[in-house]
DOMI-699229 format. One record per atom (N, C-alpha, C, O, CB): residue in three letters; x, y, z. Coordinates in steps of 0.02 Angstrom, whole numbers, padded with zeros to 5 digits, always signed. Atoms other than C-alpha are relative to their C-alpha. Glycine has a CB too. Example, Ala and Ser with C-alpha at 12.3 -4.5 7.8 and 13.67 -1.06 7.14 Angstrom:
2
ALA+00045-00059+00000/ALA+00615-00225+00390/ALA+00045+00060+00000/ALA+00097+00059+00033/ALA-00050+00001+00062/SER-00042-00059-00003/SER+00684-00053+00357/SER-00039+00055+00037/SER-00014+00110+00045/SER+00020+00023-00071/
This chain:
200
MET+00003-00047+00056/MET+00784+00650+00567/MET-00069-00003-00033/MET-00097-00056-00042/MET+00056-00015-00052/VAL+00065-00003+00034/VAL+00624+00709+00483/VAL+00012+00012-00074/VAL+00044+00060-00094/VAL-00045+00057+00030/TYR-00006-00006+00072/TYR+00617+00681+00296/TYR-00062+00034-00028/TYR-00115+00035+00005/TYR+00009-00069-00033/LYS+00057-00036+00029/LYS+00504+00780+00180/LYS-00061-00045-00007/LYS-00118-00023-00001/LYS+00018+00029-00068/GLU+00055+00047+00008/GLU+00400+00623+00152/GLU-00036-00015+00066/GLU-00089-00047+00066/GLU+00026-00064-00030/ASP+00029+00014-00066/ASP+00364+00617+00339/ASP-00052+00051+00022/ASP-00076+00048+00078/ASP+00055-00003+00051/THR+00048-00052-00018/THR+00246+00766+00335/THR-00064-00006-00042/THR-00061-00020-00102/THR+00030+00070-00008/ALA+00064+00002+00036/ALA+00062+00768+00289/ALA-00003+00054-00053/ALA-00031+00043-00107/ALA-00059+00007+00049/GLN+00005-00056+00047/GLN+00082+00937+00204/GLN+00035-00015-00066/GLN+00012+00006-00119/GLN+00029+00062+00031/PHE-00035+00019+00062/PHE+00208+00867+00079/PHE-00047-00037-00047/PHE-00050-00021-00107/PHE+00062-00043+00016/TRP+00045+00040+00041/TRP+00080+00741+00017/TRP-00064+00038-00018/TRP-00090+00031-00073/TRP-00018-00065+00035/GLU+00060-00040+00014/GLU-00067+00860+00030/GLU+00013+00047-00058/GLU-00030+00055-00102/GLU-00021+00040+00062/ASP-00017-00046+00054/ASP+00022+00984-00084/ASP-00001-00036-00068/ASP-00022-00007-00118/ASP+00069+00032+00012/ILE+00000+00038+00063/ILE+00044+00848-00216/ILE-00072-00011-00024/ILE-00086-00003-00083/ILE+00035-00068+00010/TYR+00070+00009+00019/TYR-00143+00811-00213/TYR-00031+00066-00022/TYR-00069+00068-00071/TYR-00040-00030+00057/LEU+00029-00065+00018/LEU-00188+00995-00217/LEU+00024+00025-00067/LEU-00012+00061-00102/LEU+00017+00052+00054/GLU-00027-00019+00065/GLU-00076+01020-00368/GLU-00019-00050-00055/GLU+00003-00043-00112/GLU+00076+00006+00004/ASP+00023+00052+00047/ASP-00158+00869-00452/ASP+00059-00034-00033/ASP+00059-00046-00094/ASP-00046+00031-00053/ASP-00062+00028+00026/ASP+00013+00791-00471/ASP+00013-00071+00027/ASP+00070-00093+00031/ASP+00060+00045+00018/ALA-00007+00067-00028/ALA-00021+00619-00397/ALA+00005-00051-00056/ALA-00044-00083-00075/ALA-00060-00017+00047/GLY-00010+00043+00058/GLY+00054+00519-00539/GLY-00013-00074+00013/GLY-00023-00112-00034/GLY+00069+00008-00024/TRP+00013+00070-00017/TRP+00027+00355-00446/TRP-00074-00016-00001/TRP-00093-00075+00001/TRP+00028-00017+00068/ASP+00072+00010-00003/ASP-00162+00381-00447/ASP-00024-00029-00067/ASP-00020+00003-00119/ASP-00037+00066+00016/LEU+00022+00033+00062/LEU-00234+00257-00574/LEU-00069+00022-00022/LEU-00090+00007-00078/LEU+00001-00075+00010/GLY+00066-00023+00018/GLY-00405+00337-00570/GLY-00054-00054+00006/GLY-00111-00043-00015/GLY+00000+00026-00070/GLY+00049+00054-00008/GLY-00490+00173-00527/GLY+00032-00059+00036/GLY+00088-00055+00060/GLY-00028-00023-00068/VAL-00022+00060-00036/VAL-00473-00001-00453/VAL+00061-00031-00035/VAL+00065-00031-00097/VAL-00057-00052+00005/THR-00059+00035+00026/THR-00307-00093-00475/THR-00021-00070-00023/THR-00043-00110+00019/THR+00057-00004+00053/PRO+00023+00066+00024/PRO-00346-00245-00587/PRO+00030-00059+00036/PRO-00004-00108+00050/PRO+00014-00006-00073/VAL-00033+00056-00034/VAL-00218-00356-00501/VAL-00032-00013+00068/VAL-00045-00070+00086/VAL+00076+00014+00008/PHE+00030+00008-00066/PHE-00292-00324-00329/PHE-00072-00023-00005/PHE-00096-00061+00037/PHE+00004+00065+00040/ASN+00069+00020+00010/ASN-00468-00344-00395/ASN-00005-00076-00009/ASN-00049-00108+00019/ASN-00030+00037-00061/ASN-00001+00073+00011/ASN-00426-00520-00454/ASN+00020-00038+00063/ASN-00010-00088+00080/ASN+00047-00017-00056/ILE-00024+00034-00061/ILE-00331-00566-00296/ILE-00054-00001+00053/ILE-00061-00050+00089/ILE+00063+00034+00026/ALA+00053-00004-00051/ALA-00475-00508-00186/ALA-00049-00058-00007/ALA-00076-00083+00042/ALA-00037+00067-00005/ASP+00048+00055+00012/ASP-00585-00641-00267/ASP+00028-00067+00022/ASP-00010-00115+00033/ASP-00018-00003-00074/GLU-00033+00063-00019/GLU-00458-00776-00219/GLU+00009-00006+00076/GLU+00020-00061+00101/GLU+00067-00005-00034/LEU-00017-00001-00071/LEU-00438-00727-00036/LEU-00060-00018+00044/LEU-00118-00004+00026/LEU+00027+00068+00020/ASN+00051+00005-00052/ASN-00535-00781+00117/ASN-00014+00069+00027/ASN+00031+00110+00034/ASN+00022-00049+00056/ARG+00017-00066-00027/ARG-00629-00633+00187/ARG+00034+00011+00067/ARG+00043-00036+00106/ARG-00077+00008+00006/GLY-00034-00015-00062/GLY-00542-00545+00329/GLY+00012+00074+00005/GLY-00020+00114-00029/GLY+00066-00038+00004/LYS-00015-00070-00013/LYS-00468-00382+00390/LYS+00059+00022-00043/LYS+00113-00009-00043/LYS+00016+00011+00074/VAL-00049-00027+00048/VAL-00371-00279+00262/VAL+00022+00069+00022/VAL-00019+00111+00041/VAL-00029+00001-00071/CYS-00026-00067-00010/CYS-00258-00130+00290/CYS+00033+00022-00065/CYS+00077-00012-00091/CYS+00051+00004+00060/ILE-00030-00029+00060/ILE-00216-00022+00139/ILE+00041+00060+00022/ILE+00013+00111+00042/ILE-00053+00019-00054/VAL-00045-00054-00022/VAL-00064+00085+00178/VAL+00014+00047-00058/VAL+00027+00025-00114/VAL+00067-00030+00028/GLY-00008-00049+00054/GLY-00046+00246+00080/GLY-00055-00010-00052/GLY-00041-00018-00111/GLY+00069-00007-00033/CYS+00058+00021+00041/CYS-00221+00217+00011/CYS-00018+00049-00056/CYS-00054+00030-00102/CYS-00059-00010+00043/GLY+00019-00049+00051/GLY-00233+00377-00092/GLY-00074+00013+00000/GLY-00106+00016+00053/GLY+00022-00023-00069/HIS+00072-00013+00005/HIS-00408+00410-00156/HIS-00043-00059+00019/HIS-00103-00052+00029/HIS-00017+00022-00070/GLY+00035+00056-00031/GLY-00455+00236-00100/GLY-00043-00043-00044/GLY-00089-00077-00020/GLY-00040+00025+00052/TYR+00041+00043+00044/TYR-00525+00149-00253/TYR+00004-00073+00021/TYR-00046-00109+00022/TYR+00024+00007-00073/ASP-00008+00070-00021/ASP-00453-00017-00193/ASP-00032-00012+00068/ASP-00057-00067+00081/ASP+00074-00019+00002/ALA+00032+00007-00066/ALA-00516+00013-00016/ALA-00075-00013-00009/ALA-00103-00058+00023/ALA+00011+00063+00043/VAL+00071+00009+00013/VAL-00694+00029-00081/VAL-00012-00068-00033/VAL-00060-00103-00016/VAL-00027+00057-00045/MET+00007+00065+00034/MET-00670-00123-00195/MET+00002-00057+00050/MET-00041-00101+00049/MET+00055-00009-00052/PHE-00004+00053-00050/PHE-00614-00233-00050/PHE-00061-00001+00045/PHE-00087-00054+00062/PHE+00064+00008+00042/ALA+00059-00004-00043/ALA-00758-00170+00057/ALA-00061-00028-00035/ALA-00102-00064-00005/ALA-00013+00072+00021/LEU+00057+00025+00039/LEU-00884-00208-00081/LEU+00002-00077-00005/LEU-00050-00109-00013/LEU+00000+00031-00070/LYS-00008+00073+00004/LYS-00815-00386-00086/LYS-00005-00034+00068/LYS+00005-00094+00074/LYS+00066-00017-00033/GLY+00014+00030-00065/GLY-00848-00410+00099/GLY+00057-00001+00050/GLY+00053-00034+00102/GLY-00022-00068-00010/PHE-00055-00004-00047/PHE-00681-00371+00181/PHE-00011+00057+00049/PHE-00046+00106+00034/PHE+00067+00010-00037/GLU-00002-00056-00048/GLU-00662-00264+00338/GLU+00062+00041-00017/GLU+00118+00016-00012/GLU+00001-00025+00075/VAL-00054-00040+00028/VAL-00555-00121+00274/VAL+00019+00059+00044/VAL-00024+00097+00066/VAL-00019+00024-00070/THR-00029-00061-00030/THR-00443+00005+00361/THR+00046+00030-00053/THR+00091-00003-00078/THR+00038-00016+00067/ALA-00039-00034+00052/ALA-00370+00132+00240/ALA+00035+00060+00031/ALA+00004+00100+00067/ALA-00045+00022-00060/VAL-00041-00051-00033/VAL-00229+00250+00291/VAL+00036+00042-00052/VAL+00067+00016-00098/VAL+00051-00033+00048/ASP-00039-00045+00042/ASP-00158+00403+00205/ASP+00015+00063+00039/ASP-00023+00084+00083/ASP-00038+00017-00066/PHE-00023-00061-00034/PHE-00063+00557+00261/PHE-00040+00061-00023/PHE-00050+00108+00016/PHE+00074+00011-00013/ALA+00028-00061+00030/ALA-00153+00679+00145/ALA-00075+00007+00014/ALA-00113-00038-00003/ALA+00012+00000-00076/PRO+00071-00010-00013/PRO-00320+00751+00202/PRO-00043-00003-00063/PRO-00098-00031-00061/PRO-00011+00067+00033/SER+00040+00002+00062/SER-00379+00773+00022/SER-00015-00071-00022/SER-00069-00085-00047/SER+00037+00037-00056/ALA+00010+00070+00019/ALA-00355+00588-00010/ALA-00053-00033+00043/ALA-00097-00067+00018/ALA+00066-00039+00005/THR+00047+00033-00045/THR-00451+00531+00143/THR-00070+00030-00006/THR-00120-00006+00002/THR+00023+00004+00072/ILE+00065-00032+00011/ILE-00591+00657+00111/ILE-00033-00030-00063/ILE-00093-00044-00063/ILE+00007+00077-00007/ALA+00026+00030+00062/ALA-00609+00588-00066/ALA-00025-00071+00013/ALA-00076-00092-00014/ALA+00054+00000-00055/LEU+00020+00068-00016/LEU-00617+00412+00004/LEU-00064-00001+00041/LEU-00107-00044+00031/LEU+00056-00036+00038/GLU+00062-00004-00039/GLU-00750+00461+00131/GLU-00059+00009-00046/GLU-00111-00023-00038/GLU+00004+00058+00051/SER+00054-00014+00047/SER-00856+00529-00010/SER-00017-00061-00043/SER-00075-00078-00053/SER+00019+00059-00046/MET+00011+00059+00042/MET-00832+00375-00119/MET-00031-00057+00039/MET-00075-00092+00013/MET+00066-00022-00030/SER+00027+00056-00039/SER-00868+00252+00021/SER-00074+00014+00018/SER-00114-00033+00021/SER+00041-00010+00064/GLU+00071-00017-00013/GLU-01029+00346+00064/GLU-00042-00012-00063/GLU-00097-00039-00059/GLU-00006+00074+00022/LYS+00036+00009+00063/LYS-01080+00345-00119/LYS-00013-00073-00015/LYS-00066-00092-00040/LYS+00039+00032-00058/GLU+00006+00072+00013/GLU-01049+00158-00132/GLU-00033-00037+00058/GLU-00044-00098+00055/GLU+00068-00030-00014/ASN+00034+00028-00058/ASN-01131+00130+00038/ASN+00039-00058+00031/ASN+00011-00111+00046/ASN-00070-00023-00019/VAL-00042+00050-00033/VAL-00985+00033+00111/VAL+00034+00032+00060/VAL+00044+00092+00064/VAL+00052-00029-00049/ASN-00034-00023-00061/ASN-00900+00045+00279/ASN+00075-00010-00007/ASN+00099-00067-00010/ASN-00028-00037+00062/VAL-00073+00002+00000/VAL-00715+00088+00270/VAL+00024+00040+00059/VAL+00005+00098+00067/VAL+00029+00027-00068/GLN-00030-00038-00055/GLN-00619+00136+00425/GLN+00057+00041-00030/GLN+00106+00013-00054/GLN+00025-00047+00058/ILE-00047-00044+00033/ILE-00522+00287+00364/ILE+00041+00037+00052/ILE+00014+00067+00099/ILE-00036+00051-00046/ARG-00045-00034-00046/ARG-00370+00355+00453/ARG+00044+00048-00039/ARG+00083+00028-00082/ARG+00044-00050+00040/GLN-00046-00050+00028/GLN-00286+00518+00402/GLN+00058+00004+00049/GLN+00054+00038+00100/GLN-00036+00071-00011/SER-00052+00011-00049/SER-00122+00475+00483/SER+00065-00021-00035/SER+00065-00043-00092/SER-00021-00053+00051/ASP-00064+00029+00018/ASP+00061+00434+00466/ASP-00006-00076+00009/ASP-00027-00099+00063/ASP+00059+00030+00043/ILE+00006+00073-00007/ILE+00067+00246+00432/ILE+00039-00028+00059/ILE+00021-00078+00088/ILE+00022-00035-00064/PHE-00043+00025-00054/PHE+00204+00227+00562/PHE-00033+00007+00068/PHE-00007-00017+00118/PHE+00066+00036-00001/CYS+00038-00007-00063/CYS+00076+00276+00695/CYS-00051-00056+00009/CYS-00089-00056+00058/CYS-00035+00068+00002/LEU+00048+00055-00006/LEU-00025+00117+00664/LEU+00016-00048+00057/LEU-00028-00080+00086/LEU-00004-00039-00064/THR-00020+00043-00055/THR+00075+00022+00793/THR+00010+00043+00063/THR+00036+00099+00056/THR+00066-00039-00017/PRO+00022+00068-00018/PRO+00044-00024+00933/PRO-00075-00013-00004/PRO-00097-00069+00006/PRO+00023-00015+00069/LYS+00073+00009-00002/LYS-00144+00006+00917/LYS-00024-00057-00044/LYS-00069-00094-00025/LYS-00034+00065-00021/TYR+00023+00050+00048/TYR-00161-00109+00767/TYR+00044-00062-00003/TYR+00041-00100-00051/TYR-00005+00031-00069/ASP-00043+00059+00000/ASP-00033-00241+00814/ASP-00041-00064-00004/ASP-00089-00073+00033/ASP+00045+00000+00063/SER+00031+00067+00009/SER-00086-00416+00755/SER-00074+00004-00016/SER-00112-00041+00004/SER+00011-00042+00062/VAL+00071-00010+00015/VAL-00252-00350+00689/VAL-00018-00027-00069/VAL-00073-00054-00078/VAL-00018+00074+00004/PHE+00020+00009+00070/PHE-00246-00379+00501/PHE+00019-00068-00029/PHE+00071-00097-00012/PHE+00030+00054-00042/ASP-00015+00060+00038/ASP-00255-00532+00390/ASP+00041+00016-00062/ASP+00081-00025-00086/ASP-00066-00035-00021/TYR-00035-00021+00061/TYR-00189-00434+00240/TYR+00021+00073+00005/TYR-00016+00115+00031/TYR-00045-00012-00061/VAL-00022-00070+00012/VAL-00088-00277+00207/VAL+00010+00007-00075/VAL+00043-00035-00106/VAL+00065+00018+00041/ILE-00005-00013+00072/ILE-00100-00204+00032/ILE+00050+00056-00012/ILE+00044+00111+00016/ILE-00070+00018-00030/GLU-00054-00047+00016/GLU+00053-00116-00037/GLU+00000+00017-00074/GLU+00006-00027-00117/GLU+00068-00028+00022/GLN-00009-00024+00068/GLN+00056-00011-00194/GLN+00023+00072+00004/GLN-00016+00116+00022/GLN-00065-00008-00042/ALA-00027-00068+00003/ALA+00168+00142-00210/ALA+00004+00033+00068/ALA+00005+00095+00072/ALA-00041+00042-00047/CYS-00013-00028-00066/CYS+00186+00164-00022/CYS+00074-00010+00018/CYS+00107+00036+00042/CYS-00045-00033+00054/PHE-00071+00016-00013/PHE+00355+00078-00003/PHE+00046+00048-00037/PHE+00097+00069-00010/PHE+00015-00073-00020/CYS-00042-00045+00040/CYS+00425+00188-00142/CYS-00010+00073+00019/CYS+00028+00117-00003/CYS-00014-00010-00073/ALA+00015-00069-00019/ALA+00349+00344-00064/ALA+00036+00022+00063/ALA+00054+00080+00071/ALA-00075+00009+00009/ILE-00036-00017-00062/ILE+00431+00336+00106/ILE+00074+00008-00014/ILE+00099-00020-00063/ILE-00012-00053+00055/ASN-00072-00007+00010/ASN+00612+00387+00124/ASN+00034-00068+00005/ASN+00018-00107+00050/ASN+00029+00049+00052/PRO-00033+00065+00000/PRO+00725+00239+00084/PRO+00032-00019+00067/PRO+00039-00078+00082/PRO+00052-00002-00053/GLU-00030+00014-00065/GLU+00806+00256+00255/GLU-00050-00033+00048/GLU-00030-00062+00098/GLU+00026+00064+00031/ARG+00051+00027-00044/ARG+00640+00199+00331/ARG-00030-00066-00025/ARG-00079-00091+00002/ARG-00056+00050+00009/ARG+00029+00060+00029/ARG+00611+00044+00226/ARG+00000-00059+00047/ARG-00049-00097+00049/ARG+00038-00019-00063/LYS-00001+00054-00049/LYS+00664-00079+00360/LYS-00052+00013+00055/LYS-00084-00034+00080/LYS+00070-00009+00031/GLU+00051-00018-00049/GLU+00554+00015+00483/GLU-00070-00015-00027/GLU-00114-00037+00011/GLU+00006+00076+00018/TYR+00064+00016+00033/TYR+00411-00005+00359/TYR-00014-00075+00004/TYR-00069-00096+00021/TYR+00001+00023-00073/GLU+00008+00073-00005/GLU+00440-00194+00353/GLU-00020-00020+00071/GLU-00063-00063+00080/GLU+00065-00036-00021/ARG+00016+00016-00070/ARG+00436-00201+00544/ARG-00072+00020+00016/ARG-00107-00016+00052/ARG+00049+00035+00048/LEU+00069-00022-00011/LEU+00274-00101+00545/LEU-00049-00051-00028/LEU-00095-00073+00007/LEU-00012+00069-00033/VAL+00045+00048+00032/VAL+00190-00220+00423/VAL+00000-00066+00038/VAL-00053-00096+00049/VAL+00021-00013-00074/TYR-00005+00063-00039/TYR+00253-00371+00521/TYR-00041+00005+00064/TYR-00076-00042+00083/TYR+00074-00015+00017/LYS+00035-00008-00064/LYS+00181-00301+00682/LYS-00076+00002-00008/LYS-00112-00026+00033/LYS+00022+00064+00034/ILE+00072-00008+00005/ILE+00008-00259+00616/ILE-00035-00060-00031/ILE-00096-00066-00028/ILE-00016+00062-00042/LEU+00029+00062+00027/LEU-00017-00426+00528/LEU-00008-00053+00055/LEU+00033-00057+00101/LEU+00042-00027-00057/LYS+00007+00059-00042/LYS-00084-00578+00619/LYS+00052-00052-00021/LYS+00077-00048-00077/LYS-00072-00029-00004/PRO-00042+00056+00022/PRO+00026-00734+00618/PRO-00034-00034-00060/PRO-00094-00049-00059/PRO+00011-00052+00057/GLY+00028+00029+00060/GLY+00002-00809+00445/GLY-00031+00052-00047/GLY-00055+00035-00101/GLY-00051-00051+00017/GLY+00027-00054+00042/GLY-00055-00640+00378/GLY+00044+00012-00061/GLY+00102-00009-00063/GLY-00006+00063+00041/LYS-00035-00008+00064/LYS-00005-00586+00204/LYS+00010+00073-00018/LYS-00034+00115-00012/LYS-00039-00035-00055/MET-00018-00065+00029/MET+00084-00434+00135/MET-00006-00008-00075/MET+00036-00041-00107/MET+00072+00022+00022/ILE+00013+00007+00072/ILE+00014-00418-00041/ILE+00024+00064-00033/ILE-00007+00117-00028/ILE-00077-00012-00014/GLY-00032-00060+00027/GLY+00126-00299-00136/GLY+00008+00000-00075/GLY+00028-00050-00105/GLY+00066+00009+00031/LEU-00021-00014+00069/LEU+00139-00228-00310/LEU+00059+00047+00006/LEU+00051+00107+00018/LEU-00060+00032-00044/TRP-00062-00036-00014/TRP+00319-00172-00298/TRP+00021+00040-00061/TRP+00031+00013-00115/TRP+00056-00048+00021/PHE-00005-00049+00054/PHE+00352-00017-00404/PHE+00038+00061+00025/PHE+00032+00076+00084/PHE-00070+00019-00027/PRO-00019+00011+00070/PRO+00448+00069-00490/PRO+00066-00036-00005/PRO+00116-00017+00026/PRO+00003+00067-00037/LEU-00060+00041+00008/LEU+00575-00061-00542/LEU+00049+00029-00051/LEU+00106+00006-00056/LEU-00019-00071-00020/ASP-00041-00028+00054/ASP+00642+00045-00685/ASP+00031+00067+00019/ASP+00054+00104-00025/ASP-00041+00007-00063/LYS-00027-00065-00022/LYS+00700+00193-00581/LYS+00059-00011+00047/LYS+00056-00053+00092/LYS-00055+00042+00035/SER-00059+00005-00043/SER+00870+00215-00502/SER-00009+00041+00062/SER-00041+00094+00061/SER+00063+00022-00038/MET+00001-00039-00062/MET+00888+00271-00323/MET+00034+00068-00010/MET+00015+00117+00022/MET+00034-00039+00057/ALA-00037-00062+00013/ALA+01008+00403-00390/ALA-00044+00053-00032/ALA-00027+00112-00031/ALA+00060-00014-00044/ASP+00045-00048+00032/ASP+00862+00483-00482/ASP-00042+00039+00051/ASP-00079+00085+00033/ASP-00045-00035-00049/GLY+00037-00036-00052/GLY+00789+00539-00316/GLY-00072-00024+00005/GLY-00092-00073-00026/GLY+00002+00074-00013/GLY+00070+00019-00009/GLY+00609+00533-00262/GLY-00033+00047+00050/GLY-00004+00098+00069/GLY-00005-00073+00025/PRO+00039+00058+00020/PRO+00477+00506-00212/PRO-00032+00008-00069/PRO-00040+00065-00092/PRO-00053-00014+00052/PRO-00013+00068-00023/PRO+00439+00391-00292/PRO+00074-00018-00006/PRO+00108+00000-00055/PRO-00042-00049-00040/TRP-00069+00024-00001/TRP+00607+00314-00248/TRP+00003-00067-00036/TRP-00042-00109-00028/TRP+00027-00006+00072/GLY-00008+00063+00034/GLY+00671+00174-00357/GLY+00008-00058+00048/GLY+00032-00049+00104/GLY+00060+00003-00047/ILE-00009+00061-00040/ILE+00668-00003-00291/ILE+00026-00056-00044/ILE+00022-00053-00106/ILE-00068-00021+00034/THR-00019+00062+00035/THR+00741-00171-00338/THR-00032-00058+00036/THR-00044-00056+00096/THR+00078-00008-00004/ILE+00030+00059-00031/ILE+00666-00341-00308/ILE+00048-00031+00050/ILE+00027-00056+00102/ILE-00019-00052-00054/ASP-00049+00027-00047/ASP+00827-00398-00226/ASP-00003+00037+00067/ASP+00002+00006+00120/ASP+00071+00005-00029/GLU+00005-00039-00062/GLU+00811-00256-00100/GLU-00063-00019+00038/GLU-00060-00029+00099/GLU+00001+00075-00015/VAL+00063+00017-00033/VAL+00629-00296-00064/VAL+00006-00068+00035/VAL-00014-00076+00093/VAL-00058-00001-00051/LYS-00007+00067-00029/LYS+00670-00480-00035/LYS+00049+00000+00058/LYS+00040-00038+00106/LYS+00024-00049-00053/SER-00048-00004-00055/SER+00817-00434+00075/SER-00032+00029+00062/SER-00020+00006+00118/SER+00061+00042-00020/ILE+00034-00033-00056/ILE+00709-00321+00183/ILE-00053-00046+00030/ILE-00061-00050+00091/ILE-00031+00067-00023/PHE+00052+00046-00022/PHE+00567-00448+00192/PHE+00028-00071+00002/PHE+00001-00117-00029/PHE-00063+00004-00046/LYS-00034+00065-00001/LYS+00683-00593+00231/LYS-00014-00038+00064/LYS-00034-00096+00062/LYS+00075+00010-00008/ASN+00007+00034-00064/ASN+00673-00634+00415/ASN-00072+00001+00024/ASN-00102+00054+00032/ASN+00046+00031+00053/GLY+00069+00004-00025/GLY+00504-00697+00474/GLY-00052-00002-00055/GLY-00112+00003-00041/GLY-00014+00058+00044/TRP+00046+00001+00056/TRP+00427-00707+00300/TRP+00017-00058-00047/TRP+00074-00080-00051/TRP+00002+00067-00039/ILE-00013+00043+00058/ILE+00406-00833+00160/ILE-00037+00030-00060/ILE-00088+00063-00052/ILE-00024-00074+00014/ILE+00033-00025+00061/ILE+00363-00790-00020/ILE-00051-00052-00022/ILE-00035-00109-00036/ILE+00053+00014-00057/GLU+00054+00044+00022/GLU+00196-00864-00067/GLU-00010+00002-00075/GLU-00027-00048-00107/GLU-00066+00019+00035/ARG+00013-00009+00072/ARG+00185-00794-00243/ARG+00043+00056-00026/ARG+00054+00106+00008/ARG-00076+00014-00013/GLU-00042-00052+00030/GLU+00294-00694-00361/GLU-00010-00003-00076/GLU+00000-00056-00106/GLU+00075-00009+00019/GLU+00011+00000+00073/GLU+00255-00641-00540/GLU-00005+00072-00026/GLU-00021+00119+00011/GLU-00063-00040-00018/PHE+00017-00061+00035/PHE+00246-00501-00665/PHE-00071-00010-00027/PHE-00081-00049-00073/PHE+00051+00017-00059/PRO+00069+00015+00019/PRO+00056-00491-00682/PRO-00016+00018-00072/PRO+00004+00070-00098/PRO-00047+00037+00046/GLU+00023-00013+00069/GLU-00018-00505-00855/GLU-00048+00059-00002/GLU-00052+00094-00053/GLU-00033-00063-00029/ILE+00051-00052+00001/ILE-00154-00384-00804/ILE+00022+00065+00033/ILE-00020+00107+00050/ILE-00063-00025+00034/SER-00023-00066-00021/SER-00044-00244-00741/SER-00024+00051-00051/SER-00027+00037-00111/SER+00079+00002+00008/ILE+00020-00052+00048/ILE-00104-00081-00816/ILE+00059+00014-00047/ILE+00117+00004-00029/ILE-00022+00065+00037/GLN-00050-00004+00054/GLN-00011-00040-00977/GLN+00061+00040+00021/GLN+00118+00019+00007/GLN-00031+00031-00060/GLN-00058-00043-00016/GLN+00097+00100-00907/GLN+00043-00028+00056/GLN+00095+00000+00072/GLN-00024+00069+00020/ARG-00041+00030-00053/ARG+00160-00014-00768/ARG+00023-00071-00017/ARG+00054-00104+00024/ARG-00038-00002+00064/LYS-00022+00067+00019/LYS+00189-00176-00864/LYS+00076-00005+00004/LYS+00112+00037-00024/LYS-00024-00017-00071/ASN-00072+00013-00010/ASN+00360-00245-00816/ASN+00035+00053+00042/ASN+00096+00051+00050/ASN+00035-00006-00066/ARG-00028-00051-00045/ARG+00384-00094-00702/ARG-00021-00015+00072/ARG+00003+00016+00119/ARG-00023+00071-00020/GLU+00023+00021-00066/GLU+00294-00178-00556/GLU-00002-00076+00003/GLU-00014-00109-00048/GLU-00070+00031+00016/LYS+00002+00073-00009/LYS+00302-00353-00485/LYS-00042-00016+00060/LYS-00036+00015+00113/LYS+00072-00029+00007/LEU+00040+00025-00055/LEU+00177-00443-00377/LEU+00042-00048+00042/LEU+00065-00099+00016/LEU-00065-00033-00025/ILE-00029+00048-00047/ILE+00256-00524-00225/ILE-00044-00001+00062/ILE-00059+00051+00092/ILE+00075+00019+00018/ILE+00039+00009-00060/ILE+00151-00593-00084/ILE+00044-00034+00052/ILE+00067-00091+00042/ILE-00065-00041-00014/PHE-00038+00028-00055/PHE+00244-00620+00079/PHE-00048-00023+00055/PHE-00096+00012+00071/PHE+00051+00053+00028/GLU+00040+00025-00055/GLU+00169-00726+00217/GLU+00040+00004+00065/GLU+00097-00020+00068/GLU-00024-00073-00013/LYS-00033-00007-00065/LYS+00211-00686+00398/LYS+00004-00068+00034/LYS-00046-00105+00038/LYS-00038+00050+00045/GLN-00011+00063-00036/GLN+00285-00834+00492/GLN-00007+00009+00075/GLN+00001-00040+00112/GLN+00069-00029-00018/
């Protein structure tokens, strides 16, 4: 079955209508801090949007692959990466097409508002995708959002619960870190939780 979220045009229309409510307009403070703590390596940002975090990671010396379905988003990222003179591998693609080409390639996968954007029926498939593209010992660094929305309210973004996330990322993972970040942006305080899963 093809869900509306499975088409590039669905997401492109949102960008064209300037209705991308998940767009923070700049770098995510939580990821900016975490990037300083990590060993340099290969990062994949799924559902990268305009790519502020992709450029940030690249400026800090990571090898970055950024993926988004919407052409407008990837075009904006191309422009920004050129302006900042950084190399970001940009893919305008369905994230589910990353495997098998990128299997066991990445040290880190960055998740923010991608899990809640895909149809809930594909969440386990998403976990399998992330597992495949990470190296052994690789980390899924997620800001899991929105915690205050019910699945019954529809989407995207679709509501999530921490229990569901932990249930989906149960086999083959350990939790390295879990917290409500003090530096979450104001409109997301207590609506998002940082959980870092390490691939076993």
